[in-house]
N, C-alpha and C positions, 0 to 999 in steps of 0.2 A: 575447447572451442577455438577453431582455427582463426576465424575472422567474424566477429559478431556484426560488423558493418554498422557501427553506431557512432563513428566519429562525426562530430558536427551536429548530431541530433540534439534537440532540446527536450529535456525531461522535467516534468512537474512531479515532485514527490510531496505528498501531504504528510504532516507529522514527522518532518525530517530532522528535527533538532535533537533527537535522542534515539537510543536503541536501534531497532531494525531500520528505521527511517534514516538515521545518520549513516549507517553502513551502506544503505542503498545509494545515498548521495555520493559517498566516497567511491563506491564501486563504479557507478555511472561516470563520474569524473575521470576515473582511471581508464575508462573506455573512450575518453575523448568527447564526452557529452557536455553540453551546457546545462546548468542546473538551476531550476526554480525551487528554492527551498522554502516550503511553507512551514510556519511554526505558529503556535498559539501563545506560548509564554517562554520564559527563560531567554531573553534577548541576548544576554552576555554570552551564553553557551553557543547560541546561534552565530554570533560574530566570530567566535573561535573556529567554528566549523567552516564558515565562509572563507576565512583566512587559509585554512588547510586546503579547501577546494581550489582556491586560486593558484596553489602551488602546482596543480596539474595543467596549468596554462589553458584553462577553460573559463568561460564566463559563469559566474554563480551569483545569484541575487536572492536575498531573503525577503519574504513577504509575510507579514503577520495577518492572521485572520481567525476569527471565531467561526468555525464551520457550522455552528448551530444557527447562525444568522445568515439568511440568504443574501442580504445586501453585501455583507463582508465576503461571502463566498464569491459573489459576482465581481467584487473588487479584486479578489485574488486572481480570478480568471482574466479580467480586463487588463490588469497590470502585467500579467504574464505575456499577453498578446502585444501590449505596448513595448515591452522590453525586447521580445524576440520575433514578433511577427507571426509566430506559429508555435505549436506544441506537437512533438512527434510521439512522445510516450507519456502516458498518464499513469501514475502509480497511486492508487487510493489506499494509503497506508494508515492514515490518522484514525485513532480509535480511543474510546474511553472504556474503562472497566471499573465500575463503582461497586462498593460494598456497603451494606449487605445486598445481595442479589439472589434472594431465594423467595419462594412463594409465600412464606410466612411473614416476611418483612418488606416485600416490594411495595412500591407506590408509583403514582403517576410520574413524579419527577424522575425516578430511576428509569422508568420506561422511556420517557421523552429524551433524556440525556443519552442513553444508549443508542436509540434509533435515530435521533437527530444527527449525531456525529458519525456513527458507524455505518448507517444505512442511507439516510436521506442525503447526506453530503456526498456520498459515493455516487448516488443516482444523479444528483443535480450537476456535479462536475462532469460526469460522463455525458450527460445531455449536452452541456456546453461544448465539450470536446468533440462530440460526434457532429454537431451542427457546424462547428468551425471547419472540421475536416471536409464536410460536404461542400460548404461555401467556397473553400479554397481549392476545391477539386484536387485534393491530395490523393496520391495513389496507394499509400500504405501508412499505417499507424498501429500502435499497440496500446492496449489498456490492460493493466494488471491490478487486480484487486487482492487485498490481503484479508484472509478469513482466519479460522482456527480449526485444527483437526477435531476439536470437540464440539463443533457447531451443531451436530445432530442430537447431542445428549450431554449437557453441561450443568449438572446439578450444582447448586450454590453460585452459579453464574448464569442464571436462566435467561435474563434479558440480553446480556452480552452474547451468549451463544446463539440466541434466536436472531439477534441483529446480524450476526455473521452468516447464519444459515440463509437469511434473506439475500445477502450479497452473493452467495453461491447461486441462488436461483436467478438473480439479475444477470449474473455472468453468462449463464447458458442462454437465457432469453435474448439478451442484447447481442450476443455473438451471432445468433440466428438472424437478427434484424439488420445488422450492419456488415455482415460478411461480404455482400456485393460491393461495398464501398472500399474493400481492401483493409478493413480494420479487424485485427484480431483482439479477442477479449478472453482473458484467462484469469485464473484465480489460484493463488498459493495459500494452502492451509497449513500453517506451521504447527508443529508439536511444541513441547515445553522448551522455550528458548531462554537462555540466561541473558537477561538484559539488566540484571541487578536486583530483580524482585524475588528470585528464587532463593530461599534460605537453605542452609545445609540440611535442615530437617525435612523440608519439602523435596529437596533433591533426593534424599534417601528414600522418600515415600514414592516418588514417581519412577525412579530408575528401574525397578523390577518390571515395569510395564513398557520399557523402551528396549526393543531387541538389540539395538546397537550399543546399549549400555553407556550412553552419555547424553548430557543435555545438548540441545542445539545451540548454535552461535548465530549472531546476526548475519555473519557472512554465509552460513548455510542457506539462509533464506534469500539473501541478496543475490547469490549466484544463480538461484533458480529464476528469480525475476529477470536477471540479465538474459538468461536463455530465452524466456518468453518474449523478450524485447528484440531478440537477435534475428538476423537473416535466416538462421537455421530453423526458426520456429514459424516461418512465414505461412505454413499451411496447417498450423495447429491453432484451434480456437474452440471456445466453449468448454475448456477443461478446468477441472478443479483438482489440483495436484497436492497430495499430502507430502510435505517435507518435514518429516517427523521422526526419522530414525526407526521407523516401524511402529511408532506409537499410534494406536487406534486404527491399524490396518484391518 
């Protein structure tokens, strides 16, 4: 990418204190963006990430919020606006995956936790972001949602998969509604990414189904998000992109 034209932009990344979210924050900072780093827990690790982000000579601020709680979600949004005045890129990355998550053992708590964090929070933050964009009469902005390549069929993670499938539907519908405002809305659907949870046994199990014969890395996903945020993607919207090494194509 010759020039993503992101210098000075403000980016809100949810679930940014670990895994893919952490890499997203670092990659955006490397592009010259100011970072709003949302986290739910692990304050000490978040402080270490902020220290690293500041080495890129950008502004980076952590904001703690439980996205299941609409008041805290609003607090995250309002603090972000207080800090920077605006948000140019919203990355809905935060998610929960709880076990057991199959039809035999599921219950209301499992459903509510998956959909409240993975789906409802994505919808509500997008709502606030879009209204801000319209009120400020901004000319362009980007929303990138994070799904999973198994969203259409995820046995043993049925509510997690369904909550992500809903995000993909929202991506297409919202892209249609806000295109005239200059907002692009796209979705990344990662394959198996090693963020510390994939054991050697699980890796050996999934590798035969990945044509590129390796697990994904957080940077594989982050680079795709950077593209959707960039000037080069200014006429791309409503897309759900598998970033999976060929898994589930």
